[in-house]
ZAPA-307907 format. One record per residue: x, y, z of N, C-alpha, C in turn. Coordinates in Angstrom, 2 decimals, decimal comma, always signed. Example, Ala and Ser with C-alpha at 12.3 -4.5 7.8 and 13.67 -1.06 7.14 Angstrom:
<atoms>
+---------+---------+---------+---------+---------+---------+---------+---------+---------+
|    n.px |    n.py |    n.pz |   ca.px |   ca.py |   ca.pz |    c.px |    c.py |    c.pz |
+---------+---------+---------+---------+---------+---------+---------+---------+---------+
|  +13,19 |   -5,69 |   +7,80 |  +12,30 |   -4,50 |   +7,80 |  +13,20 |   -3,30 |   +7,80 |
|  +12,85 |   -2,25 |   +7,08 |  +13,67 |   -1,06 |   +7,14 |  +12,90 |   +0,03 |   +7,87 |
+---------+---------+---------+---------+---------+---------+---------+---------+---------+
</atoms>
This chain:
<atoms>
+---------+---------+---------+---------+---------+---------+---------+---------+---------+
|    n.px |    n.py |    n.pz |   ca.px |   ca.py |   ca.pz |    c.px |    c.py |    c.pz |
+---------+---------+---------+---------+---------+---------+---------+---------+---------+
|   +0,85 |   -1,19 |   +0,00 |   +0,00 |   +0,00 |   +0,00 |   +0,88 |   +1,24 |   +0,00 |
|   +0,52 |   +2,24 |   -0,76 |   +1,34 |   +3,44 |   -0,91 |   +1,44 |   +4,25 |   +0,38 |
|   +0,38 |   +4,28 |   +1,17 |   +0,34 |   +5,15 |   +2,35 |   +1,49 |   +4,88 |   +3,31 |
|   +1,90 |   +3,61 |   +3,42 |   +2,95 |   +3,25 |   +4,36 |   +4,30 |   +3,86 |   +3,95 |
|   +4,47 |   +4,10 |   +2,65 |   +5,75 |   +4,58 |   +2,16 |   +5,83 |   +6,11 |   +2,13 |
|   +4,69 |   +6,76 |   +2,22 |   +4,68 |   +8,22 |   +2,14 |   +4,83 |   +8,85 |   +3,51 |
|   +5,55 |   +9,94 |   +3,55 |   +5,69 |  +10,73 |   +4,77 |   +4,78 |  +11,94 |   +4,62 |
|   +3,92 |  +12,17 |   +5,63 |   +2,98 |  +13,28 |   +5,59 |   +3,35 |  +14,26 |   +6,69 |
|   +3,68 |  +15,48 |   +6,31 |   +4,04 |  +16,52 |   +7,29 |   +2,97 |  +17,60 |   +7,24 |
|   +2,40 |  +17,91 |   +8,41 |   +1,31 |  +18,88 |   +8,50 |   +1,75 |  +20,05 |   +9,37 |
|   +1,62 |  +21,27 |   +8,82 |   +1,92 |  +22,48 |   +9,59 |   +0,72 |  +23,39 |   +9,55 |
|   +0,26 |  +23,80 |  +10,74 |   -0,88 |  +24,71 |  +10,80 |   -0,43 |  +26,10 |  +10,37 |
|   -1,21 |  +26,72 |   +9,48 |   -0,81 |  +28,03 |   +8,98 |   -1,85 |  +29,11 |   +9,27 |
|   -2,96 |  +28,73 |   +9,91 |   -3,97 |  +29,72 |  +10,24 |   -4,93 |  +29,18 |  +11,26 |
|   -5,52 |  +30,05 |  +12,07 |   -6,45 |  +29,64 |  +13,11 |   -7,82 |  +30,24 |  +12,82 |
|   -8,73 |  +30,07 |  +13,78 |  -10,08 |  +30,60 |  +13,60 |  -11,06 |  +29,46 |  +13,38 |
|  -12,28 |  +29,81 |  +12,97 |  -13,31 |  +28,78 |  +12,74 |  -12,91 |  +27,84 |  +11,61 |
|  -12,16 |  +28,37 |  +10,66 |  -11,63 |  +27,53 |   +9,59 |  -10,11 |  +27,57 |   +9,68 |
|   -9,52 |  +26,44 |  +10,06 |   -8,07 |  +26,36 |  +10,20 |   -7,44 |  +26,04 |   +8,85 |
|   -6,23 |  +26,55 |   +8,62 |   -5,49 |  +26,29 |   +7,39 |   -4,24 |  +25,50 |   +7,70 |
|   -3,88 |  +24,63 |   +6,79 |   -2,71 |  +23,78 |   +6,97 |   -1,92 |  +23,70 |   +5,67 |
|   -0,60 |  +23,63 |   +5,82 |   +0,28 |  +23,35 |   +4,69 |   +0,74 |  +21,90 |   +4,88 |
|   +0,50 |  +21,09 |   +3,88 |   +0,80 |  +19,66 |   +3,98 |   +1,81 |  +19,28 |   +2,91 |
|   +2,84 |  +18,57 |   +3,32 |   +3,84 |  +18,06 |   +2,39 |   +3,79 |  +16,54 |   +2,42 |
|   +3,64 |  +15,94 |   +1,24 |   +3,65 |  +14,48 |   +1,12 |   +4,94 |  +14,11 |   +0,40 |
|   +5,80 |  +13,37 |   +1,09 |   +7,10 |  +13,02 |   +0,52 |   +7,21 |  +11,51 |   +0,33 |
|   +7,73 |  +11,14 |   -0,83 |   +8,03 |   +9,75 |   -1,15 |   +9,37 |   +9,73 |   -1,86 |
|   +9,87 |   +8,55 |   -2,14 |  +11,15 |   +8,44 |   -2,84 |  +11,10 |   +9,17 |   -4,18 |
|   +9,91 |   +9,21 |   -4,80 |   +9,76 |   +9,83 |   -6,12 |   +9,66 |  +11,36 |   -6,06 |
|   +9,67 |  +11,93 |   -4,86 |   +9,58 |  +13,38 |   -4,73 |   +8,49 |  +13,77 |   -3,74 |
|   +8,17 |  +15,07 |   -3,73 |   +7,21 |  +15,57 |   -2,75 |   +6,17 |  +16,45 |   -3,44 |
|   +4,99 |  +16,51 |   -2,82 |   +3,95 |  +17,41 |   -3,28 |   +3,54 |  +18,30 |   -2,11 |
|   +3,08 |  +19,50 |   -2,41 |   +2,65 |  +20,45 |   -1,38 |   +1,16 |  +20,75 |   -1,58 |
|   +0,46 |  +20,84 |   -0,45 |   -0,99 |  +21,03 |   -0,49 |   -1,40 |  +22,06 |   +0,57 |
|   -2,39 |  +22,88 |   +0,22 |   -2,98 |  +23,81 |   +1,18 |   -4,38 |  +23,30 |   +1,48 |
|   -4,65 |  +23,07 |   +2,76 |   -5,91 |  +22,45 |   +3,15 |   -6,59 |  +23,29 |   +4,22 |
|   -7,90 |  +23,43 |   +4,11 |   -8,66 |  +24,11 |   +5,16 |   -9,59 |  +23,10 |   +5,82 |
|   -9,90 |  +23,39 |   +7,09 |  -10,73 |  +22,50 |   +7,90 |  -11,64 |  +23,34 |   +8,78 |
|  -12,94 |  +23,17 |   +8,60 |  -13,92 |  +23,88 |   +9,41 |  -14,00 |  +23,24 |  +10,80 |
|  -14,07 |  +24,09 |  +11,83 |  -14,07 |  +23,61 |  +13,22 |  -15,21 |  +22,63 |  +13,49 |
|  -16,39 |  +22,89 |  +12,95 |  -17,52 |  +22,00 |  +13,22 |  -17,33 |  +20,63 |  +12,57 |
|  -16,74 |  +20,62 |  +11,38 |  -16,46 |  +19,34 |  +10,73 |  -15,41 |  +18,56 |  +11,53 |
|  -14,39 |  +19,26 |  +11,99 |  -13,36 |  +18,61 |  +12,79 |  -13,97 |  +17,98 |  +14,04 |
|  -14,81 |  +18,73 |  +14,75 |  -15,43 |  +18,21 |  +15,98 |  -16,28 |  +16,98 |  +15,69 |
|  -16,94 |  +16,97 |  +14,55 |  -17,83 |  +15,87 |  +14,19 |  -17,06 |  +14,61 |  +13,78 |
|  -15,90 |  +14,78 |  +13,13 |  -15,20 |  +13,63 |  +12,54 |  -13,96 |  +13,19 |  +13,30 |
|  -13,47 |  +13,98 |  +14,22 |  -12,22 |  +13,62 |  +14,90 |  -12,39 |  +12,36 |  +15,74 |
|  -11,27 |  +11,73 |  +16,03 |  -11,24 |  +10,55 |  +16,90 |  -10,71 |  +10,96 |  +18,25 |
|  -11,49 |  +10,69 |  +19,30 |  -11,02 |  +10,95 |  +20,66 |  -10,52 |  +12,37 |  +20,83 |
|   -9,31 |  +12,50 |  +21,35 |   -8,75 |  +13,83 |  +21,61 |   -7,66 |  +14,21 |  +20,62 |
|   -7,72 |  +13,67 |  +19,40 |   -6,70 |  +14,01 |  +18,42 |   -6,77 |  +15,50 |  +18,07 |
|   -5,61 |  +16,06 |  +17,72 |   -5,58 |  +17,48 |  +17,36 |   -5,81 |  +17,62 |  +15,85 |
|   -6,06 |  +18,85 |  +15,39 |   -6,35 |  +19,04 |  +13,96 |   -5,23 |  +18,54 |  +13,04 |
|   -3,99 |  +18,70 |  +13,46 |   -2,87 |  +18,23 |  +12,64 |   -2,93 |  +16,71 |  +12,46 |
|   -3,23 |  +15,99 |  +13,53 |   -3,34 |  +14,53 |  +13,44 |   -4,50 |  +14,13 |  +12,53 |
|   -5,59 |  +14,88 |  +12,63 |   -6,76 |  +14,61 |  +11,80 |   -6,42 |  +14,81 |  +10,31 |
|   -5,75 |  +15,92 |  +10,00 |   -5,37 |  +16,19 |   +8,61 |   -4,43 |  +15,10 |   +8,09 |
|   -3,52 |  +14,65 |   +8,93 |   -2,61 |  +13,57 |   +8,53 |   -3,41 |  +12,31 |   +8,20 |
|   -4,41 |  +12,00 |   +9,01 |   -5,25 |  +10,82 |   +8,72 |   -6,03 |  +11,01 |   +7,43 |
|   -6,49 |  +12,23 |   +7,16 |   -7,19 |  +12,50 |   +5,90 |   -6,28 |  +12,19 |   +4,71 |
|   -5,01 |  +12,60 |   +4,82 |   -4,07 |  +12,35 |   +3,71 |   -3,76 |  +10,87 |   +3,59 |
|   -3,67 |  +10,16 |   +4,69 |   -3,42 |   +8,71 |   +4,61 |   -4,61 |   +8,01 |   +3,95 |
|   -5,81 |   +8,50 |   +4,25 |   -7,01 |   +7,99 |   +3,59 |   -6,90 |   +8,20 |   +2,07 |
|   -6,54 |   +9,42 |   +1,68 |   -6,42 |   +9,73 |   +0,25 |   -5,31 |   +8,92 |   -0,42 |
|   -4,16 |   +8,81 |   +0,24 |   -3,02 |   +8,10 |   -0,34 |   -3,29 |   +6,61 |   -0,51 |
|   -4,21 |   +6,06 |   +0,28 |   -4,57 |   +4,65 |   +0,13 |   -5,39 |   +4,44 |   -1,14 |
|   -5,90 |   +5,55 |   -1,72 |   -6,79 |   +5,47 |   -2,87 |   -6,24 |   +6,09 |   -4,14 |
|   -5,25 |   +6,95 |   -4,03 |   -4,70 |   +7,61 |   -5,23 |   -3,27 |   +8,07 |   -4,95 |
|   -2,48 |   +8,25 |   -6,02 |   -1,10 |   +8,74 |   -5,81 |   -1,12 |  +10,20 |   -5,35 |
|   -0,05 |  +10,60 |   -4,68 |   +0,02 |  +11,97 |   -4,14 |   -0,16 |  +13,02 |   -5,21 |
|   +0,28 |  +12,72 |   -6,43 |   +0,16 |  +13,68 |   -7,53 |   -1,29 |  +13,93 |   -7,94 |
|   -2,19 |  +13,01 |   -7,57 |   -3,61 |  +13,16 |   -7,92 |   -4,39 |  +13,95 |   -6,87 |
|   -3,79 |  +14,15 |   -5,71 |   -4,47 |  +14,90 |   -4,65 |   -4,44 |  +16,38 |   -5,00 |
|   -5,59 |  +17,02 |   -4,90 |   -5,67 |  +18,45 |   -5,25 |   -4,66 |  +19,26 |   -4,45 |
|   -4,14 |  +20,30 |   -5,06 |   -3,13 |  +21,14 |   -4,41 |   -3,74 |  +22,03 |   -3,32 |
|   -5,02 |  +22,37 |   -3,49 |   -5,68 |  +23,24 |   -2,52 |   -7,13 |  +22,79 |   -2,41 |
|   -7,55 |  +22,48 |   -1,17 |   -8,93 |  +22,02 |   -1,00 |   -9,36 |  +22,12 |   +0,47 |
|  -10,66 |  +22,05 |   +0,67 |  -11,23 |  +21,97 |   +2,02 |  -11,56 |  +20,51 |   +2,28 |
|  -11,37 |  +20,06 |   +3,52 |  -11,61 |  +18,66 |   +3,86 |  -13,02 |  +18,22 |   +3,45 |
|  -13,97 |  +19,15 |   +3,47 |  -15,36 |  +18,79 |   +3,14 |  -15,52 |  +18,24 |   +1,72 |
|  -14,60 |  +18,53 |   +0,81 |  -14,76 |  +18,05 |   -0,57 |  -14,33 |  +16,59 |   -0,74 |
|  -13,61 |  +16,03 |   +0,21 |  -13,12 |  +14,66 |   +0,06 |  -14,29 |  +13,70 |   -0,16 |
|  -15,38 |  +13,89 |   +0,58 |  -16,50 |  +12,95 |   +0,46 |  -17,23 |  +13,06 |   -0,89 |
|  -17,01 |  +14,14 |   -1,64 |  -17,57 |  +14,22 |   -3,00 |  -16,91 |  +13,19 |   -3,91 |
|  -15,63 |  +12,95 |   -3,68 |  -14,87 |  +12,00 |   -4,49 |  -14,88 |  +10,60 |   -3,89 |
|  -14,95 |  +10,54 |   -2,58 |  -14,92 |   +9,26 |   -1,86 |  -16,07 |   +9,26 |   -0,84 |
|  -17,26 |   +8,78 |   -1,26 |  -18,44 |   +8,85 |   -0,38 |  -18,26 |   +8,16 |   +0,97 |
|  -17,33 |   +7,21 |   +1,06 |  -17,10 |   +6,50 |   +2,31 |  -16,25 |   +7,28 |   +3,31 |
|  -15,72 |   +8,44 |   +2,89 |  -14,76 |   +9,18 |   +3,70 |  -15,22 |   +9,45 |   +5,13 |
|  -16,37 |  +10,09 |   +5,29 |  -16,78 |  +10,50 |   +6,64 |  -16,98 |   +9,31 |   +7,56 |
|  -17,58 |   +8,25 |   +7,04 |  -17,79 |   +7,07 |   +7,86 |  -16,46 |   +6,44 |   +8,28 |
|  -15,52 |   +6,34 |   +7,32 |  -14,24 |   +5,69 |   +7,63 |  -13,35 |   +6,58 |   +8,52 |
|  -13,35 |   +7,87 |   +8,29 |  -12,42 |   +8,74 |   +9,02 |  -12,86 |   +8,91 |  +10,47 |
|  -14,16 |   +8,79 |  +10,74 |  -14,64 |   +8,97 |  +12,11 |  -14,75 |   +7,65 |  +12,87 |
|  -14,54 |   +6,52 |  +12,18 |  -14,69 |   +5,20 |  +12,82 |  -13,53 |   +4,90 |  +13,76 |
+---------+---------+---------+---------+---------+---------+---------+---------+---------+
</atoms>
């Protein structure tokens, strides 16, 4: 599985009701950079236990990497759009 080989680094770049993150996905073949936003209410609804937003974003990327190569992940997106492409996202990420 690709996710095990990829390194996902998440840095928070903004606060407020909608948090912003800069995410770098690195593999032997190179790295991709992504700007991701996360609404506080969505985070509260989907997070596991007491995980922080950075851990949640990392899990979102591992979910995506299990389904597509890093180069196919949009460069800029809000977490809410993942379920448009992968309807199982919310159920799996909150389980």
